[in-house]
C-alpha positions in Angstrom: 85.9 262.8 142.6 84.6 260.7 145.1 81.0 261.6 144.0 82.0 260.7 140.4 83.1 257.2 141.7 79.9 256.8 143.9 77.8 257.5 140.8 79.6 255.1 138.6 79.1 252.1 141.1 75.7 253.0 141.6 74.9 252.7 137.8 76.9 249.5 137.6 74.7 247.8 140.5 71.6 248.9 138.7 72.6 247.2 135.4 73.6 243.9 137.1 69.9 244.1 139.0 68.5 244.3 135.6 70.5 241.8 134.2 69.9 239.2 136.8 66.0 240.1 136.5 65.9 239.4 132.9 67.4 236.0 133.4 65.1 235.2 136.3 61.9 235.8 133.8 63.6 233.9 131.3 63.9 230.9 133.3 60.4 231.1 134.8 59.0 231.1 131.1 61.0 228.0 130.0 59.6 226.1 133.3 56.1 227.2 132.2 56.9 225.5 128.8 58.5 222.5 129.9 55.3 222.1 132.9 52.7 219.8 132.2 49.3 221.1 130.5 47.1 222.9 133.2 43.4 223.1 133.1 43.6 226.7 131.2 46.0 225.5 128.5 43.5 222.5 127.5 41.3 222.9 124.6 43.5 224.8 122.4 45.1 222.8 119.1 48.5 222.5 120.4 47.4 221.0 123.5 45.0 218.3 121.7 48.1 217.4 119.5 50.3 216.6 122.7 47.3 215.0 124.3 47.0 212.5 121.3 50.8 211.7 121.5 50.4 211.0 124.9 47.8 208.6 124.5 49.5 206.6 121.6 52.4 206.6 124.0 50.6 205.2 126.8 49.0 202.5 124.3 52.4 201.6 123.3 53.7 201.3 127.0 50.8 199.1 127.7 51.5 196.7 124.8 55.4 196.8 125.7 54.1 195.9 129.2 51.9 192.9 128.0 54.7 191.9 126.0 57.2 191.9 128.9 54.7 189.7 131.0 54.4 187.3 128.4 58.2 187.0 128.6 58.1 187.0 132.2 55.9 183.7 132.4 58.3 181.6 129.9 60.5 179.4 131.4 64.3 179.9 131.6 65.6 177.6 128.8 69.0 175.3 129.5 72.0 175.8 127.5 74.5 173.2 126.6 78.1 173.3 127.6 78.8 172.9 123.9 77.0 176.2 122.9 78.8 177.9 125.4 82.1 176.9 124.4 81.6 177.6 120.9 80.5 181.1 122.0 83.8 181.8 123.8 86.0 180.0 121.2 84.1 182.5 118.5 84.8 185.6 120.8 88.3 184.9 121.3 88.7 184.1 117.4 89.9 180.5 118.1 90.3 178.3 115.0 88.4 175.6 116.9 85.6 177.9 116.8 84.6 176.6 113.0 84.6 173.1 113.9 82.2 173.8 116.8 80.2 176.0 114.7 79.8 173.4 112.2 78.9 170.7 114.8 76.0 172.8 116.3 74.7 174.1 112.9 74.0 170.2 112.2 71.9 170.4 115.4 70.0 173.5 114.6 66.6 173.6 114.1 65.3 174.2 110.5 63.1 177.5 111.4 64.1 180.2 114.2 60.2 180.3 114.6 60.4 177.0 116.7 60.3 177.3 120.5 61.7 174.7 122.3 64.0 171.2 121.9 62.0 168.9 120.1 64.2 166.1 120.4 67.5 165.7 122.7 69.9 166.4 119.5 68.0 169.4 118.3 68.8 173.2 120.0 66.4 175.1 121.7 65.6 178.8 120.9 68.0 180.4 123.6 70.9 178.1 122.1 70.0 179.2 118.6 70.3 182.6 119.9 73.7 182.1 121.1 74.9 180.6 118.3 73.9 183.4 116.0 76.1 185.5 118.3 78.9 183.4 118.0 78.4 183.5 114.2 78.4 187.1 114.3 81.8 187.1 116.4 83.4 185.1 113.5 82.0 187.6 110.8 83.4 190.5 113.0 86.8 188.9 112.9 86.5 189.0 109.2 85.7 192.4 109.2 82.2 191.7 107.6 80.0 194.0 109.5 76.7 193.6 107.3 77.0 190.0 107.9 77.2 190.7 111.9 74.3 192.8 111.5 72.2 190.6 109.6 72.8 187.7 112.1 72.4 189.7 115.3 69.1 191.0 113.5 68.1 187.3 112.9 68.8 186.7 116.5 66.8 189.4 117.6 63.7 187.7 116.3 63.6 185.2 118.9 63.9 187.7 121.3 59.9 187.2 121.9 60.5 183.8 122.7 63.1 184.1 125.4 62.5 184.8 128.9 63.3 188.5 129.8 65.5 187.3 132.8 67.6 185.1 130.5 67.8 188.0 128.2 69.1 190.4 130.6 72.1 188.0 131.3 75.4 189.4 129.8 76.1 186.2 127.5 72.5 187.3 125.7 72.6 191.3 126.1 76.2 191.1 124.4 74.2 191.3 121.2 73.4 194.8 121.6 77.1 195.7 122.1 77.9 193.8 118.8 75.3 195.8 116.9 76.2 198.8 118.1 79.8 197.9 116.9 78.3 196.6 113.5 76.1 199.8 113.2 78.8 202.1 113.5 81.0 200.4 111.1 78.5 200.7 108.5 77.6 204.2 109.2 74.3 203.7 111.0 74.9 205.9 114.0 71.6 206.4 115.2 70.9 202.6 115.4 74.4 202.2 117.0 73.7 204.9 119.8 70.4 203.0 120.5 71.7 199.5 120.8 74.6 200.8 122.9 72.1 202.7 124.9 70.4 199.5 125.6 73.8 197.6 126.4 74.3 200.1 128.8 71.2 200.0 130.5 71.2 196.3 130.5 74.8 196.4 132.0 73.9 198.9 134.7 71.0 196.8 135.6 72.8 193.7 135.8 75.6 195.6 137.8 73.0 196.9 140.1 71.8 193.6 140.4 75.1 192.1 140.9 75.7 194.6 143.3 72.5 193.7 145.5 73.7 190.1 145.6 77.1 191.2 146.7 75.3 193.0 149.4 73.0 190.3 150.1 75.7 187.9 150.2 77.7 190.4 152.6 74.9 190.4 154.7 74.1 186.9 154.9 78.2 186.5 155.4 78.0 188.8 158.2 74.7 187.1 159.8 76.4 184.0 159.1 79.4 185.4 161.2 77.1 186.4 163.9 75.3 183.2 164.0 78.5 181.3 163.9 79.6 183.5 166.9 76.3 182.5 168.5 76.6 179.0 167.1 80.1 178.8 168.7 78.9 180.1 172.2 76.2 177.6 172.0 78.5 174.8 170.9 80.8 175.7 173.7 77.8 175.6 176.0 76.6 172.2 174.4 80.1 171.0 175.1 80.1 171.7 178.8 76.4 170.2 179.2 77.7 167.2 177.1 80.6 167.2 179.3 78.4 167.1 182.6 76.0 164.4 180.8 78.8 162.2 179.9 80.1 162.5 183.3 76.4 161.7 184.6 76.4 158.7 182.0 79.7 157.6 183.2 78.5 157.2 186.8 75.2 155.7 185.9 77.2 153.3 183.4 79.6 152.6 186.2 76.5 152.2 188.7 74.8 149.7 186.1 78.2 147.8 185.5 78.4 147.5 189.4 75.0 146.4 189.8 75.3 143.9 186.9 78.5 142.5 188.6 76.7 142.1 191.7 73.7 140.6 190.0 75.9 138.1 188.3 77.8 137.4 191.4 74.8 136.9 193.2 73.2 134.5 190.2 76.5 132.8 190.2 76.5 132.2 194.0 72.9 131.1 193.6 73.6 128.6 191.0 76.8 127.1 193.2 74.3 127.0 196.0 71.9 125.0 193.7 74.4 122.9 192.2 75.9 122.1 195.6 72.6 121.3 196.9 71.6 119.1 194.1 75.3 117.3 194.3 74.6 117.1 198.2 71.1 115.7 197.6 72.5 113.3 195.4 75.4 112.2 197.2 72.6 112.1 200.0 70.6 109.8 198.0 73.5 107.6 196.9 74.6 107.1 200.4 71.0 105.9 201.4 70.4 103.9 198.3 71.4 100.7 197.1 72.9 101.2 193.6 72.0 97.8 192.0 68.1 97.9 193.1 67.7 101.6 193.9 66.1 100.4 197.4 67.4 101.9 200.5 70.7 100.6 201.9 71.6 98.9 205.3 72.4 102.2 207.0 69.4 104.0 205.9 67.2 101.1 207.0 68.7 101.2 210.4 68.3 105.1 210.8 64.6 104.9 209.6 64.1 102.0 211.4 65.2 103.1 214.7 62.9 106.7 214.1 59.8 104.5 213.4 60.4 102.3 216.3 60.7 105.2 219.0 58.0 106.7 217.4 55.7 103.5 217.6 56.9 103.0 221.5 56.0 106.7 222.3 52.7 106.5 220.6 51.9 102.9 221.4 51.4 101.7 218.0 52.4 98.7 216.0 55.5 98.2 213.8 55.9 94.9 212.1 59.1 93.9 210.1 59.3 91.2 206.9 62.8 89.9 206.6 63.2 87.7 203.6 65.6 85.7 201.5 65.9 84.3 197.7 66.5 80.3 198.4 69.5 79.0 196.7 70.8 82.2 195.5 74.4 81.2 195.3 73.5 78.5 192.9 72.2 81.0 190.5 75.4 82.9 190.6 77.4 79.6 190.3 75.2 78.2 187.4 74.2 81.5 185.4 76.5 84.3 186.8 76.8 87.3 188.9 75.1 89.3 186.1 71.9 86.8 185.9 72.1 86.9 190.0 71.8 91.0 190.0 68.6 91.0 187.4 67.2 88.5 190.0 67.8 91.0 192.5 66.3 93.8 190.4 62.9 91.7 189.7 62.8 90.8 193.4 63.1 94.6 194.3 60.2 95.4 191.7 57.7 92.7 193.0 58.4 94.1 196.7 57.7 97.7 195.9 54.5 96.3 194.1 53.2 95.2 197.6 54.3 98.3 199.4 52.5 100.9 200.8 53.7 104.7 200.1 54.8 105.0 203.7 56.3 101.6 204.3 60.2 101.1 204.2 61.7 98.7 201.9 65.5 98.3 202.0 68.2 95.6 200.8 70.7 95.1 203.5 73.2 93.0 201.7 73.3 90.1 199.3 69.7 88.6 198.6 68.5 89.6 201.7 65.7 92.1 202.0 63.7 94.0 204.7 60.3 95.5 205.0 59.1 98.1 207.7 55.6 98.4 208.0 54.1 101.0 210.6 50.4 100.3 212.2 50.0 96.8 211.0 49.3 94.2 213.0 50.9 90.3 212.3 47.7 89.0 210.4 48.2 91.8 208.0 51.6 91.6 207.7 51.7 87.7 207.3 49.3 88.4 204.3 51.3 90.8 202.7 54.5 88.4 202.9 52.3 85.3 201.5 51.1 87.5 198.6 55.1 88.3 197.7 55.9 84.9 198.3 53.5 83.5 196.0 54.4 86.3 193.2 57.8 85.3 193.2 57.0 81.4 193.4 55.0 82.0 190.1 57.1 84.2 188.4 58.6 83.2 185.1 62.5 83.7 185.3 63.2 81.8 182.0 63.4 85.5 180.2 66.7 85.8 182.3 67.7 82.2 181.1 67.0 80.3 184.6 65.0 77.3 183.7 64.0 76.4 187.2 61.5 78.4 189.6 62.8 80.6 192.3 61.2 80.9 195.8 62.1 83.0 199.0 61.8 82.5 202.6 59.9 84.9 204.9 60.3 86.0 208.5 58.1 88.4 210.6 58.4 90.3 213.8 56.4 92.7 215.6 57.0 95.1 218.7 54.0 93.3 219.9 56.3 90.5 220.6 59.4 92.2 222.2 59.8 96.1 223.4 63.5 96.2 223.2 64.8 98.0 220.3 64.8 97.9 216.6 67.8 95.9 216.3 66.2 93.2 218.4 63.2 93.3 216.2 65.3 92.8 213.3 67.1 90.0 215.0 63.6 88.4 215.7 62.4 88.7 212.0 65.9 87.3 210.8 65.7 84.1 213.2 62.0 83.7 212.1 63.2 83.6 208.4 66.0 81.2 209.4 63.3 78.8 210.8 61.4 79.0 207.5 64.4 77.9 205.6 64.7 75.0 208.3 61.3 74.1 207.7 61.9 73.5 203.7 62.0 77.3 202.3 59.2 79.0 200.2 57.5 79.7 203.6 56.3 82.4 206.0 57.1 82.1 209.5 56.2 84.7 212.3 58.8 84.9 215.0 58.1 82.9 218.6 60.0 83.7 221.8 60.2 79.7 222.0 62.9 80.1 219.1 65.5 81.5 221.5 65.6 77.9 223.3 66.8 76.6 220.1 70.8 76.9 219.8 70.7 76.3 216.2 68.6 79.2 215.7 70.2 81.7 218.3 73.3 81.6 216.1 72.9 81.3 212.4 74.6 77.9 211.4 77.5 78.6 208.9 77.6 75.5 207.4 74.0 75.6 206.0 73.4 77.1 202.7 71.0 80.0 201.9 
């Protein structure tokens, strides 16, 4: 029994092996039939027909490629919002679609062979294409499938004038889905299958492009996130750096403000010092100057006279003094007023300055009395100066001031040649000489003589004599 069973299993295995060998041979023959032509097969009539068909197919593919290249060179045409709105309304079966379609039909070009917009009001080729699709949707809602196919076939005529990039957009390739439905409804299943296959291919391609865009977008977002992190780190570092820079700038600004403040204080201090110096000089000038005649006053005269006298004493040089007084000046004040008298004193001061040297001193010591100090001059030259000034005063026309009569002055001269005590004594001697000139009839120049001291009338100026 065991032998019989073993025999049965051997036969069964043999049969199965033969069956598998037959299947293997059949599959190899089928592969050989589907494989390309080899060099041994070339030359047979069947291979020649295959080669001819292959050439035609290559030529057709080449023409299709050239056609696609031409379409790729076409620019993407703009689509108006009205056209897109009409297409969406027609797709949804809205009643407003008819009005939109009528409005766009008025703008439509007369011939579908026209390429682009001729005016701003006419529709371009891409817009006409979408207008056909919108009309097809309206016909579909009315179940007029033949009209759907006709309208979409008209739209297909415009394919060669529209960019492939634009035709591959969902708005445009929905034409193939409508055609597939239209052909299926009228029983043309082959065309329906072809157009559905085209639609699915474009849909898949568009979906792939969208996925690629999404991947690129995600990569960009990821890169953006990484960059944002890096930027955040850089921003934080920059913030720290900016903080340090601001602290440094704050310190620098504070130093600059302090420097500016100190400079301003220094400038203000300098201005105050210069102002005080100017005020002090002004006060000194006012203290040393006679306000009416702008000559030196009595105080300045005695200060400078004493210094010059001491200098001449040390250097054993000459120093002379001229003391003069306007004759009958009291009558001028009484007859013409003090204002005219003041103008007369100004004129006398100007004429005295005209005959003075730069190193000489000229002062008004009070009233109508004037004193001149002339260093390094003997009595002869000093007397000549006094005579010159006396003549100028006597010849001056005072009628411009309203004074009818001529004015004169009496001059007294003294020199350290005659005495060697001090400046007060020298000035007193010149004063006595001037009084002597008045006594002799006024309008005179008299030099001091020591004999004048013996005359009691001259030693003490008489109060009863008018000047």
